[in-house]
N, C-alpha and C positions, 0 to 999 in steps of 0.2 A: 585334332583336336578343337572339340569345339569352345567358342568364343565363353570367357569369362564371364558370370553373371555374376553384375556389383549395382545393387537396387541402391535409391537414393535412401539415404538414412540419415534421422532426423538428426538435430545437433543441440548441441547446450554450449553458446558461446560464453569463454570466462577467457577472459581479456583484459592483459595489467595494463594495457593504454588505448582507448576507443574515440573515434568521434561519434556523438549519437544527438540527434532531433528529438525531439520532444513535445509535442502540444500541452496547453495549460488554458485548459479551458474554464470558464462559468459555469454555473449549475443555470445561472439564467440571462438573458441579456443585458447587457450591462456598457460600461464605458472603457475601454482599452485606454490606459494609462502610459502604457511603452511603446515606443516609434520602431520601427524598424533600423536596421544598425546599431540602435543602443547593446551596451552592457551589463548586466543586470546582474548582482548577487543574488543567493537563497533567496533571503528573507526580503527582499524587496518585491512591491505592491505591484503587480504588474497589469493589473485591471482589477475593476469595481463593480458588482451590480447595480442595478438600480436599489430602489427599496420596493421589498414584496411588502406586497399588506394582505389580511388577512383576517374573514368575520369571527369576534367574538360574542356569542350570547350569554348572560347571567341572569338568575332571576333576583331581580335588584328589588322586587318589593318583597320576596322570601329575608331575603339577608335584613332589610331595613324595618321588617317585621311590622307592616303596614299593608294594608288592602291597597289593593290595586291601583283604584282608582283614586286613592290618597298619593301615590306616586309622583303624578307629576309637580304637584306644587314643594315634592324635594328636592327638587333638580336645581343643579348648577347649569346644567348644558342643558339646549335642547338638539334635533337633530340637525344634522353639519354643522355644528361647533367645533370646531379645531381643539383639540385634547393634546395635554403633556403628561408623558409617566409622571404616577406617584401625586396628580392632582386629582384633589377633591373635586367629586362632579355629581357627589348627592348629600345631603345633611340630614338629621331629621331629629329636634333636640327631645330629650328625654328625660323623667325627674325634672320636671315643670322646670325645662330647659338648664336648667345646672350640667349638664350632660350631652352629647352629640354624639349620635351615629352616623360615621363616615363611612363614606366608598368610595377608594382611591383608583385611578386610572391605570391598570396594569402594565399599560407601554404605551408610547405616544400612536396619536392615530388623529379619529374625528368621530362623532356619535352618527349614528348612520340609525338609526329608530328607535324607539319606544312601541313598543306592542304590548299591552293588557301589562303582566307582569315583569312583562322582561324588556334588558336594556342588550340594546345592539353594538360593537362599534368595532370599526374598523380597524382594526389597528397595523402598525408597522412594525418592521424585525428592521435590528441594523441591518447597512449593507453591507455587502460581503466582499471580504477582503480575498483577491486572488494570487497568492506569493508564486515569485519564478521557484523555486524549491533548487532547480538547475542552474549552478552557474557558468555563465557564457554569453553567447551573443543571439539580439534577437532578430532571428531570417524572417521573419516574414510577422504580420499583422493579420488576423481572423477579425474581421470588422464582429463590433460589438460583442465578441464571446472571448480574445484573450491572444495567444502568441506563438508561436513556435520559436524553440529557443534549441540552439546549437551549443553541445557542452563537451568538454573532451574528459577526460576519464577512468579509472579501469572500471569493468560491469562483467556482473556474474549474474545469467539467466538462474530463475527458482521454476520448480514445476507448476505449484498453487499455490496464490496467494492472497487472502482478506484483509480488509478496513481498513483500505485507501491506501495515504499516500503520508510519509513522517519524513523530518530531515531531523537529523543530529547525529551524535557523535558514536563513532560503533568498540562496542566494550565487549573484550572477549572472556568468554566466563568459564569456559573450559579449556583443559587442555591436550585434546586431542577428538580428534573428527565423529568418536568411537562412544563420546560422553554423555552421560545421561543429565540435563541440568537440573536441578535438585532445589526442593525449597530454601536449605538452608546455604545456600552460595548468595541467596539475595538479599540486601541490605539498603540504606540507603542510598548508597552510591550507585546506586541504576537511575536513579532521577534523572529522565532526561535524555536518556540513553538507548543506540539501539542494541539489545543482546544478541552475541553469538554463541548456540549453545552447538549443540554436535550432532549425536544420532537420537535426541530427542528432549521432549520437556515433561517434565509430572506436573497432570492438574497441582496441585500445591503450587508449583511451582509458578504455574500459569497468576492463579488468581495472586499470587502475592508480589510478582514483576509488575501487575495493573494497579495493584496497591500501593506499593513504591512509583509510583507515577513514570514506569519506564515506557517509553514511546514506540522501540517496534521490537520483534525478533524476527532473528534469520535462525535458522534449523533446517538438520537433516528429513527427520520424519517427528511425525505425529501421529496419534493416537489417532484413530478414525470418529473414539467419542468423547476428545476435544475438540469436534469440529464447532459444533454449537457451539460451545464455553464461547472458544475464541470471536464468533460473532457478538456477541451480546458484550463482552469486555470488549471490542472495538479497539484491539490493539493489533494493529497492522500486521500483519506475519507474512514471512515467503517461506514452502518447503522447497528443498534444493532435491532432496528426491525421493518422496512420495511417502503413502500411507505408513502407518505402524513405527519400530523403530531402529533405521534405517542410518548408518554410520554418515554423515555428509564428505561427497568426490572430495580426492584429498587438492586438486586444481582450487578447487572451491575453498576447503576449508584455507589455503594457506595462503590465499590470496586476499582473503579477508584480517588474519593472522598476519601478514604483512602489512597490515593497513589498522591494524588495532590504534585506537584513538579516531585518526583520523571523522571529518564528517561524509557524510554518505545522504544518500535520496531510498526510504525504500521503498518501491513501485508494487505494491501490494494488488493494485488490481490486475485481474487475467484480464485482457484484451483490452487494453486500458489505449488508448491513443498515442500511437508513437513505439507503441513496444508490444507483441503479440504475446510477449507471455510473463509472467509478475519478474522482477529482477529487482539488483540493488547495484547504486552505481558512485562512486568515490569520483569526485572531480579534483579535478590537477590542475595548474597556475597554469596557463599558455608559455610556453617556452618562445626563442629565438630559433629553432632549430628546424628539420626538416619538417615541412606542413603534415598533418596527419590525415593519411588516404583511408578509404574504407576497409573494414576489418577483408584479411584474405581469406578466400572459402574452402569451408573445410570439404577434402576429398576424401572418403573410402578407398587409402593405399597406404604401401608399405611404408610403416615409421605414423603414422597419421593415431590421434591419441585416442583413445575407445571409451563407453562405459556399457558395463553389462545390466542390461534393464529385465533380461530375466534369469534362468534358473539358482543352480546351489551357489551362484558368485555372484549373486542380484548385489550391483551397486559398486563393485570392484571396477578399477579402473587401471588401461595399460596399455597397449600399444600395438598395431597391425602388425604383424611378424614377416608372418606369407598371406599371398591368396592364389589359393590351389584353383588348379586349372581345369577342375570337375569336383562334382561334388562328395561330398562325405557319409560315411555311415554312422549312425548315431547311434546310442544302446539302442534305441527302439528298432532297429533295422532299419530305418527310413533315410532314406536321402537327401542331403540339402547343401545347398548353398552355402556358404562360409569364409570365414576367415581362422587363418592361425594366432591366437592372441596373447603376447607376453606380457603378464598383469605386472603389478611395479612389485609383488612379493616375491616375481623371479620365475615362477609356475608358469607352461606354458599351455595352451588349451585351442581345441577347435570349437567353434561357437556360428551358431548359425546368424547369416544378416537379421533372420527378426529379433534378434536376443541384444542388439546388438547398436549402439550409437553415439556418432560422435561427440567428443566434449573439446572443446577449447576454443 
């Protein structure tokens, strides 16, 4: 009898309780405020960036309606002087001195130069504050950049994400994983929440969600033509199944349904540090029970949970019922290695390994 061929399958982790580590980094070098070993809450500021400057040039002579040769006499500040936001830095009298045409600094900084009709200012942005997002413990500090946080909670991985990260309360918007989120289901109550949809979301619902200030979205599938809209709306979104109308996998939907109204972190950045795929993390308070180890490795064996990633049963889930010792003939007549899979619906079918992934 030939050896049974079982390849390494891709995996989607859906865990009711797991321990994860995530890096939280500043966009530029700055100051780390949290220390190794410290406990942090989701909204705690763990690092702050140094003030970043940028140069802005304005046609000040044109604004003041004066020849450039006269511009210096109307300036109240000279190159090198510090300026504050909304401070008057140029003033020109009009109507025999009864009125003043003013120019105010758009932000804090300094006067960089006066060249001809132009004024150049070196303006500074507000310092960037990096929140922990993940409630847990700081296990290490990345000098001048950020921290690594270890947290405990439920985890569900997605397929694609965009829009960065967000933290808020999960709000279940549909009653089944195959339902599509429509515009009329969205109202003021979604403000500040992370919406959980089913198989998809309409364009009108996406726009309404952004208008009502929802802060994130988790959905099974997304129409491909909405990809650019999602990017423009800057709404963090995690897709769990793929493009098009795709019912959310039952294990993921049930996990999110069971944690409705719970606080969650949506990491919608594919390839983010510490996470190979976009995911949803729902923190839980640590208990005095046995320590939580790394999640068990999924193995393609009898009883293992699987999801079909191609074919007529795309997206359906089930478990491996049998691993045949020889390749089976498909309808096309091609021989293929695979497994007998028992779907949640109760039906049983042979599926080639390349059409399966482990989930759980």
